[in-house]
FIVO-170423 format. One line per 10 residues: number of its first residue (from 1); their letters; for each residue y negated, z, x of C-alpha. Coordinates in steps of 0.02 Angstrom, whole numbers, plus 50000, padded with zeros to 5 digits. Example, Ala and Ser with C-alpha at 12.3 -4.5 7.8 and 13.67 -1.06 7.14 Angstrom:
// residues 2
1> as> 50225,50390,50615; 50053,50357,50684
// end
This chain:
// residues 408
1> mpldlferlt> 50455,49567,50796; 50647,49526,50852; 50761,49587,50722; 50853,49705,50843; 50700,49798,50883; 50629,49802,50707; 50801,49877,50652; 50774,50020,50773; 50599,50048,50693; 50639,50070,50513
11> vpadrlskal> 50650,50228,50417; 50782,50227,50293; 50763,50329,50130; 50868,50471,50187; 50762,50514,50324; 50589,50485,50242; 50553,50659,50179; 50587,50722,50376; 50470,50576,50431; 50333,50614,50312
21> tdlrarrhvt> 50349,50810,50365; 50351,50749,50554; 50182,50646,50530; 50091,50780,50434; 50133,50891,50580; 50028,50773,50700; 49871,50825,50757; 49755,50686,50689; 49854,50652,50522; 49781,50728,50359
31> eavvlstcnr> 49878,50613,50241; 50021,50498,50269; 50125,50375,50175; 50281,50264,50255; 50324,50091,50194; 50496,50046,50264; 50569,49884,50196; 50686,49740,50250; 50534,49658,50317; 50410,49788,50369
41> ievyvyaekf> 50387,49962,50430; 50206,50015,50408; 50110,50188,50418; 49967,50231,50312; 49867,50382,50365; 49715,50474,50321; 49619,50535,50477; 49462,50580,50546; 49483,50506,50715; 49561,50326,50729
51> hgayqdvrdf> 49618,50327,50908; 49694,50506,50889; 49772,50444,50733; 49845,50280,50803; 49911,50372,50951; 50001,50503,50831; 50069,50357,50735; 50127,50276,50896; 50218,50419,50958; 50301,50449,50790
61> lgeaaglape> 50373,50281,50782; 50425,50284,50968; 50504,50452,50945; 50592,50409,50786; 50687,50253,50863; 50709,50330,51030; 50585,50199,51115; 50459,50207,51238; 50291,50156,51157; 50272,50002,51275
71> dfadhvyasy> 50437,49932,51206; 50352,49886,51047; 50177,49891,51089; 50150,49706,51071; 50217,49702,50892; 50104,49850,50827; 49945,49801,50732; 49814,49926,50663; 49686,49909,50527; 49550,50043,50465
81> ddeaarhlfs> 49447,50082,50330; 49416,49943,50214; 49526,49818,50311; 49679,49950,50299; 49649,49944,50100; 49642,49737,50107; 49795,49743,50199; 49885,49857,50075; 49820,49759,49921; 49887,49605,50009
91> vtsgldsavl> 50058,49681,50048; 50066,49742,49855; 50020,49566,49802; 50169,49491,49898; 50048,49385,50027; 50119,49458,50171; 50299,49447,50132; 50431,49330,50199; 50446,49260,50022; 50264,49220,49974
101> geseiqgqvk> 50214,49310,49799; 50387,49408,49796; 50393,49550,49658; 50506,49668,49734; 50372,49744,49873; 50268,49801,49716; 50404,49922,49674; 50441,49974,49855; 50255,50010,49879; 50258,50123,49723
111> vawetaraeg> 50423,50215,49782; 50337,50239,49957; 50185,50311,49865; 50270,50430,49745; 50385,50491,49888; 50238,50543,49991; 50148,50637,49842; 50304,50732,49795; 50323,50780,49982; 50130,50824,49967
121> aastalnamf> 50097,50707,50109; 49984,50585,50014; 49824,50676,49923; 49648,50616,49872; 49619,50474,49984; 49777,50392,49993; 49820,50413,49822; 49661,50324,49777; 49705,50180,49875; 49884,50155,49840
131> rhalevgkrv> 49846,50165,49641; 49718,50034,49662; 49841,49937,49760; 49972,49939,49631; 49835,49877,49497; 49786,49742,49628; 49970,49684,49634; 49983,49671,49454; 49823,49581,49435; 49867,49449,49563
141> rtdtgisrni> 50033,49418,49488; 49951,49401,49306; 49794,49286,49362; 49871,49183,49484; 50032,49075,49495; 50088,49158,49665; 50246,49221,49588; 50318,49055,49532; 50487,49009,49576; 50586,49120,49701
151> tsvahaavam> 50498,49287,49684; 50612,49401,49777; 50711,49424,49943; 50861,49438,49841; 50821,49276,49749; 50794,49191,49921; 50949,49238,50009; 51044,49159,49855; 50935,49008,49851; 50968,48992,50048
161> adhhlgglfq> 51164,49007,50022; 51143,48876,49889; 51051,48763,49999; 51176,48777,50148; 51319,48739,50034; 51245,48604,49934; 51275,48720,49772; 51378,48865,49723; 51460,48785,49580; 51643,48843,49580
171> rsvlvlgagd> 51618,48940,49745; 51682,49123,49742; 51551,49244,49801; 51573,49435,49878; 51414,49537,49851; 51414,49694,49959; 51292,49817,49897; 51240,49871,49712; 51058,49932,49738; 50902,49835,49706
181> mgrgmaqmla> 50952,49687,49811; 51124,49683,49761; 51060,49678,49575; 50930,49544,49614; 51061,49428,49703; 51175,49452,49544; 51040,49409,49427; 51008,49246,49519; 51189,49211,49521; 51204,49230,49325
191> gaelssivfa> 51194,49043,49311; 51278,48983,49454; 51447,48940,49362; 51552,49028,49494; 51731,49019,49509; 51751,49214,49537; 51613,49352,49599; 51667,49520,49657; 51547,49664,49689; 51593,49808,49832
201> nrstdraqel> 51497,49962,49842; 51512,50142,49891; 51496,50203,49703; 51607,50078,49621; 51541,50133,49456; 51363,50044,49507; 51472,49902,49555; 51571,49893,49403; 51391,49885,49314; 51354,49726,49401
211> adgfdngrai> 51533,49651,49368; 51519,49688,49189; 51373,49544,49179; 51502,49409,49219; 51639,49344,49136; 51742,49321,49305; 51658,49460,49385; 51764,49628,49453; 51717,49772,49557; 51813,49845,49707
221> plnelagvld> 51806,49992,49825; 51740,49963,50005; 51919,49996,50072; 51970,49826,49991; 51827,49735,50077; 51933,49638,50207; 52065,49582,50080; 51939,49500,49974; 51847,49432,50126; 52014,49332,50142
231> dvdvlltstg> 51977,49223,49992; 51798,49208,49952; 51668,49052,50004; 51512,49163,50023; 51480,49360,50068; 51301,49412,50022; 51266,49579,50083; 51131,49713,50073; 51173,49895,50073; 51070,50039,50148
241> aqslmvdqae> 51205,50081,50269; 51144,50144,50447; 51300,50072,50528; 51395,49910,50522; 51491,49878,50367; 51595,49733,50448; 51617,49718,50628; 51684,49568,50749; 51859,49640,50770; 51887,49647,50566
251> mtevmqrrgg> 51815,49481,50538; 51915,49407,50681; 52079,49455,50588; 52006,49401,50419; 51968,49213,50487; 52130,49223,50566; 52218,49245,50384; 52089,49129,50312; 52185,48974,50413; 52022,48886,50450
261> rpllivdiav> 51924,48899,50290; 51747,48915,50320; 51643,49075,50267; 51469,49078,50249; 51384,49252,50260; 51203,49297,50216; 51165,49481,50283; 50982,49542,50214; 51013,49718,50249; 50893,49806,50383
271> prdvdpavad> 50978,49869,50489; 51107,49728,50467; 51277,49756,50379; 51366,49621,50485; 51390,49626,50686; 51288,49480,50741; 51449,49433,50855; 51522,49373,50701; 51422,49218,50718; 51521,49168,50870
281> ldgvtlldma> 51675,49152,50763; 51755,48985,50726; 51716,48947,50549; 51589,49085,50513; 51407,49037,50468; 51293,49196,50484; 51116,49197,50412; 51011,49351,50422; 50827,49396,50379; 50761,49276,50526
291> dlrtfaqqgr> 50851,49143,50443; 50785,49189,50266; 50603,49198,50340; 50613,49016,50400; 50693,48955,50237; 50562,49044,50138; 50422,48945,50222; 50482,48797,50143; 50450,48861,49972; 50282,48940,50029
301> reretelgaa> 50205,48768,50036; 50227,48751,49860; 50148,48920,49813; 49998,48903,49940; 49883,48822,49832; 49882,48984,49734; 49834,49080,49904; 49646,49070,49881; 49650,49119,49705; 49757,49276,49756
311> rrvigeeidr> 49633,49306,49904; 49478,49298,49791; 49559,49427,49670; 49594,49532,49813; 49426,49513,49882; 49341,49576,49709; 49444,49715,49705; 49398,49772,49886; 49213,49779,49827; 49267,49875,49686
321> fvdaqsarqv> 49369,49985,49782; 49241,50036,49910; 49100,50039,49775; 49205,50180,49702; 49263,50264,49863; 49066,50263,49911; 49021,50333,49742; 49150,50480,49777; 49077,50506,49948; 48908,50527,49871
331> aplvagfrsn> 48952,50629,49727; 48970,50801,49799; 48806,50776,49894; 48706,50735,49749; 48793,50873,49654; 48747,51005,49780; 48565,50921,49790; 48560,50954,49587; 48658,51125,49604; 48516,51187,49731
341> aeavrqaeld> 48372,51116,49635; 48444,51205,49469; 48465,51372,49578; 48270,51356,49618; 48228,51334,49446; 48320,51496,49373; 48254,51592,49523; 48067,51546,49461; 48118,51588,49294; 48190,51746,49350
351> rfavrlatln> 48030,51782,49443; 47922,51764,49282; 48050,51856,49172; 47919,51989,49141; 47774,51881,49083; 47899,51764,48983; 47973,51928,48888; 47838,51913,48768; 47896,51747,48702; 47994,51711,48554
361> deqretveal> 48154,51611,48543; 48057,51447,48500; 47942,51464,48645; 48069,51507,48768; 48179,51361,48721; 48017,51258,48746; 47994,51325,48922; 48175,51302,48959; 48162,51110,48894; 47996,51091,49003
371> tqgilgkllh> 48064,51153,49170; 48238,51066,49141; 48147,50908,49102; 48032,50911,49267; 48178,50951,49353; 48270,50801,49293; 48120,50670,49321; 48118,50743,49513; 48295,50721,49542; 48326,50563,49439
381> epsvrlgeaa> 48256,50427,49563; 48327,50516,49729; 48507,50523,49648; 48501,50348,49576; 48450,50272,49754; 48567,50375,49845; 48713,50311,49726; 48650,50138,49753; 48652,50138,49944; 48810,50224,49945
391> gtprgerlsd> 48922,50154,50080; 48777,50056,50181; 48680,50109,50331; 48536,50144,50223; 48649,50251,50120; 48697,50348,50264; 48523,50377,50327; 48465,50436,50151; 48616,50553,50140; 48568,50625,50310
401> alrdlfdl> 48390,50650,50264; 48428,50745,50109; 48552,50858,50200; 48408,50908,50320; 48261,50918,50200; 48354,51028,50077; 48481,51106,50197; 48632,51026,50100
// end
């Protein structure tokens, strides 16, 4: 998807609650989780009718972005049932990321799910799938080598800058943004032996926390940004701002003051922090998420041997998830079957209550145990077979037959 289109479709954190409320109000959507990151916008819903829910989600995305559905239709994909779970498991494991095996997505999935739960948008069905997805992501990273080397978008951004400049030794760097991405870039820069590093953020205290990790680090308020840009070699930026942090007019003045000294800008924010037109200025090299995806493909080959192992883990977990879901779906039917049978047993004991009144306690316990034993043996085989066939066409036939025969 083109980056300019993707930017319009993203759902910023401060609008997520409203987005979840909007989705829940749609006719065919019962539960919803929205996962919006620098690399994806995905909506997971629980619904009875696929096509109705698909249209609801498509309309939601279009209305939120101010776009007609046909403007982004070619870039939309949909999965349902087991394939939806498989996709989420792959995403959480980092197999669908710009940086193969990256670890940040695990936390992003967790936050998206927790937000949906807090808003009452995620309940039984999606809770089970997301809980299992986080378990899968952890297992894939533990059991395979998929997360070796570069394991996050933030790390890849620094590696791309290092590659482009032939090294960051004794370079001066400005990091704009002190959130998760900014923190990740700071970690990657810790061993780079920079000449200086500056952190800028809306909250200067958060910027200072990162600066304190460097002997030559300092923090600045945003209104000092232009002055620092006069001197640094690299700008790494990833804020959560919904408008440009650096525009072309400002950068034109900066480059004039720099007197021809080149500046590398790596902008991994979505929406972008830096006006794309800045790339047209002499002396400026501007790299964004599209460039990072290309760069990450080179490192991907080193870890592709682990893809097979990761996919095998996901395959095993999908089977386990489907079995668990099938058992959950059958459980109420089996419980109803047994409850109805128990009601019949109790009704028959009540009908013969007068005749049984002469029994002593020991004899009464014998009758109770006898009738319970007969009932248990009669119910055991149908219950077991129904559980074993759950999730299969045969299981559906058995379930339908049980409902019809016993009016469940």
